[in-house]
MIKOL-354515 format. One line per 4 residues: for each residue x, y, z of N, C-alpha, C, O. Coordinates in steps of 0.001 Angstrom, whole numbers, padded with zeros to 6 digits. Example, Ala and Ser with C-alpha at 12.3 -4.5 7.8 and 13.67 -1.06 7.14 Angstrom:
BEGIN
013190 -005690 007800 012300 -004500 007800 013200 -003300 007800 014236 -003319 008465  012850 -002250 007080 013670 -001060 007140 012900 000030 007870 013409 001138 008039 .
//
This chain:
BEGIN
029837 023688 010637 028624 023058 010165 028861 021559 010078 029703 021120 009295  028132 020754 010869 028313 019310 010892 027399 018631 009890 026440 019216 009386  027720 017403 009624 026845 016672 008711 025627 016153 009471 025545 016273 010693  024685 015576 008731 023430 015170 009360 023628 014033 010356 022856 013907 011307 .
024641 013211 010154 024888 012117 011097 025292 012671 012461 024887 012139 013495  026101 013753 012465 026493 014362 013732 025288 014938 014455 025147 014765 015666  024420 015619 013723 023259 016217 014368 022298 015137 014862 021624 015316 015877  022236 014021 014143 021385 012923 014585 021918 012332 015883 021146 012036 016794 .
023232 012160 015970 023834 011643 017194 023555 012574 018373 023281 012112 019481  023623 013878 018133 023383 014832 019203 021941 014765 019681 021678 014876 020879  020998 014584 018750 019597 014528 019171 019325 013266 019976 018527 013290 020912  019987 012154 019619 019817 010928 020401 020350 011111 021818 019760 010605 022772 .
021462 011830 021962 022045 012046 023283 021144 012927 024141 021013 012705 025344  020521 013930 023516 019676 014818 024305 018441 014082 024825 017979 014366 025930  017908 013156 024058 016748 012400 024517 017148 011441 025629 016445 011309 026630  018295 010765 025445 018702 009804 026461 019205 010495 027726 019108 009923 028811 .
019743 011716 027611 020212 012414 028799 019048 012877 029672 019205 013036 030882  017898 013091 029072 016731 013490 029857 016163 012306 030620 015470 012490 031620  016447 011098 030161 016000 009918 030876 014582 009491 030577 014136 008464 031088  013865 010232 029779 012492 009840 029460 012388 009534 027969 012856 010289 027117 .
011765 008411 027696 011547 008035 026298 010069 008171 025995 009209 007792 026791  009799 008718 024832 008414 008792 024403 008063 007499 023687 008814 007016 022840  006937 006961 024033 006497 005708 023428 005816 005998 022102 004934 006853 022022  006225 005284 021067 005601 005440 019761 004378 004545 019678 004416 003375 020060 .
003306 005110 019178 002079 004352 019015 001920 003999 017534 002249 004813 016671  001426 002810 017233 001228 002450 015824 000127 003301 015198 -000803 003742 015874  000253 003519 013898 -000763 004278 013184 -002053 003472 013109 -002028 002246 013006  -003154 004158 013160 -004461 003508 013048 -004857 003485 011567 -005713 004257 011133 .
-004231 002601 010807 -004506 002472 009384 -005007 001061 009137 -004365 000092 009541  -006150 000940 008476 -006701 -000388 008257 -006414 -000923 006860 -006590 -002120 006637  -005993 -000119 005930 -005602 -000574 004608 -006726 -000671 003596 -006465 -000915 002418  -007964 -000488 004017 -009088 -000632 003091 -009008 000395 001967 -009233 000060 000804 .
-008693 001625 002299 -008627 002682 001289 -007539 002400 000259 -007763 002552 -000942  -006382 001997 000718 -005269 001732 -000205 -005583 000563 -001131 -005318 000636 -002331  -006139 -000501 -000590 -006454 -001675 -001413 -007575 -001347 -002401 -007528 -001771 -003556  -008570 -000601 -001956 -009671 -000226 -002839 -009175 000671 -003969 -009558 000486 -005124 .
-008338 001625 -003646 -007790 002515 -004670 -006950 001733 -005680 -007046 001969 -006884  -006138 000814 -005197 -005345 -000012 -006100 -006208 -000860 -007011 -005889 -001028 -008188  -007293 -001394 -006486 -008212 -002208 -007289 -008892 -001360 -008361 -009080 -001813 -009490  -009255 -000143 -008009 -009873 000761 -008985 -008873 001093 -010099 -009234 001121 -011276 .
-007641 001339 -009728 -006609 001650 -010739 -006420 000462 -011677 -006354 000642 -012893  -006333 -000753 -011126 -006203 -001945 -011970 -007422 -002102 -012872 -007283 -002491 -014031  -008603 -001809 -012363 -009821 -001940 -013165 -009819 -000977 -014343 -010143 -001365 -015466  -009456 000270 -014093 -009412 001265 -015168 -008345 000893 -016198 -008578 000982 -017404 .
-007177 000476 -015713 -006101 000093 -016632 -006507 -001110 -017480 -006214 -001153 -018675  -007178 -002082 -016872 -007611 -003265 -017614 -008668 -002902 -018647 -008652 -003426 -019760  -009581 -002018 -018291 -010594 -001570 -019245 -009935 -000902 -020451 -010319 -001156 -021593  -008962 -000065 -020199 -008244 000589 -021301 -007521 -000453 -022156 -007505 -000351 -023383 .
-006925 -001451 -021508 -006222 -002492 -022262 -007186 -003329 -023095 -006851 -003735 -024208  -008380 -003591 -022568 -009375 -004342 -023346 -009787 -003543 -024569 -009951 -004105 -025652  -009957 -002242 -024409 -010323 -001389 -025546 -009201 -001314 -026582 -009467 -001115 -027768  -007970 -001471 -026150 -006820 -001398 -027054 -006226 -002786 -027318 -005038 -002911 -027616 .
-007050 -003817 -027209 -006587 -005193 -027323 -005832 -005465 -028619 -004789 -006118 -028597  -006334 -004982 -029730 -005684 -005249 -031014 -004277 -004675 -031065 -003354 -005342 -031533  -004102 -003455 -030593 -002766 -002847 -030589 -001821 -003611 -029667 -000646 -003790 -029987  -002335 -004060 -028521 -001494 -004828 -027595 -001061 -006147 -028223 000103 -006533 -028118 .
-001987 -006837 -028871 -001645 -008111 -029500 -000664 -007922 -030642 000242 -008735 -030825  -000838 -006841 -031423 000093 -006560 -032515 001500 -006273 -031989 002491 -006585 -032650  001582 -005681 -030803 002880 -005355 -030199 003452 -006538 -029408 004544 -006436 -028850  002719 -007659 -029356 003194 -008820 -028615 002974 -008720 -027118 003661 -009371 -026331 .
002010 -007899 -026733 001733 -007711 -025311 000293 -008095 -024964 -000362 -007438 -024154  -000177 -009152 -025583 -001553 -009608 -025351 -001784 -010128 -023949 -002925 -010185 -023490  -000720 -010509 -023261 -000867 -011037 -021895 -001102 -009934 -020861 -001396 -010241 -019706  -000985 -008693 -021235 -001201 -007610 -020278 -002623 -007607 -019737 -002845 -007223 -018589 .
-003588 -008026 -020544 -004978 -008066 -020081 -005105 -009086 -018948 -005787 -008836 -017954  -004449 -010228 -019101 -004469 -011238 -018036 -003800 -010704 -016773 -004232 -011010 -015662  -002755 -009915 -016941 -002090 -009309 -015781 -003039 -008341 -015077 -003087 -008300 -013848  -003789 -007566 -015853 -004765 -006647 -015275 -005871 -007374 -014533 -006286 -006951 -013454 .
-006346 -008465 -015110 -007394 -009254 -014451 -006861 -009856 -013153 -007578 -009938 -012156  -005605 -010275 -013176 -004981 -010788 -011949 -004897 -009694 -010888 -005147 -009954 -009711  -004548 -008480 -011291 -004498 -007361 -010349 -005854 -007073 -009724 -005950 -006801 -008527  -006896 -007132 -010539 -008253 -006911 -010028 -008635 -008019 -009045 -009186 -007752 -007977 .
-008335 -009262 -009418 -008673 -010400 -008554 -007961 -010307 -007210 -008570 -010504 -006159  -006670 -010006 -007252 -005927 -009865 -005996 -006435 -008681 -005182 -006463 -008740 -003953  -006834 -007616 -005851 -007392 -006469 -005154 -008702 -006803 -004457 -008931 -006387 -003321  -009556 -007549 -005134 -010824 -007949 -004510 -010584 -008856 -003313 -011243 -008723 -002281 .
-009634 -009780 -003454 -009281 -010629 -002307 -008701 -009786 -001167 -008991 -010035 000003  -007888 -008796 -001511 -007315 -007911 -000502 -008373 -007080 000199 -008289 -006852 001406  -009377 -006623 -000556 -010467 -005862 000062 -011234 -006731 001050 -011582 -006285 002143  -011493 -007981 000655 -012188 -008903 001553 -011360 -009135 002814 -011888 -009108 003925 .
-010066 -009362 002634 -009189 -009619 003771 -009133 -008421 004722 -009264 -008586 005935  -008938 -007209 004171 -008803 -006041 005049 -010107 -005731 005774 -010085 -005314 006932  -011232 -005928 005113 -012517 -005689 005786 -012747 -006694 006907 -013213 -006331 007986  -012418 -007959 006650 -012569 -008974 007697 -011602 -008702 008845 -011941 -008908 010010 .
-010401 -008239 008517 -009403 -007932 009545 -009886 -006797 010443 -009761 -006875 011665  -010434 -005747 009845 -010948 -004619 010625 -012092 -005074 011520 -012164 -004681 012685  -012991 -005901 010981 -014104 -006396 011787 -013603 -007235 012952 -014137 -007138 014057  -012580 -008061 012720 -012022 -008905 013785 -011354 -008036 014856 -011470 -008325 016047 .
-010665 -006989 014444 -010021 -006080 015411 -011072 -005367 016249 -010922 -005245 017465  -012131 -004899 015607 -013208 -004201 016328 -013896 -005131 017318 -014255 -004717 018420  -014077 -006375 016929 -014730 -007355 017808 -013886 -007640 019039 -014434 -007860 020119  -012578 -007643 018903 -011691 -007981 020004 -011350 -006805 020915 -010620 -006979 021890 .
-011850 -005643 020624 -011547 -004477 021461 -012268 -004537 022768 -012126 -003635 023593 .
//
């Protein structure tokens, strides 16, 4: 029983011995879903932090709300960027 490195070496040899390489194609992912989901998560977390503002300030973590607002702002900018990027890619096809 060989280790995984040995089996990996063997699989590389079998592909190269056949002489044909399969071309890898990039994934068709535009990022809009991931950025939107992240922005929603930051929004919910910030809302919860605003509701618990007094406890956060008492614990010395009053700046967390500003961090949440920054996350939302960056998410909105990211959504704008990814949507414009997708539109530019579609236009150039």
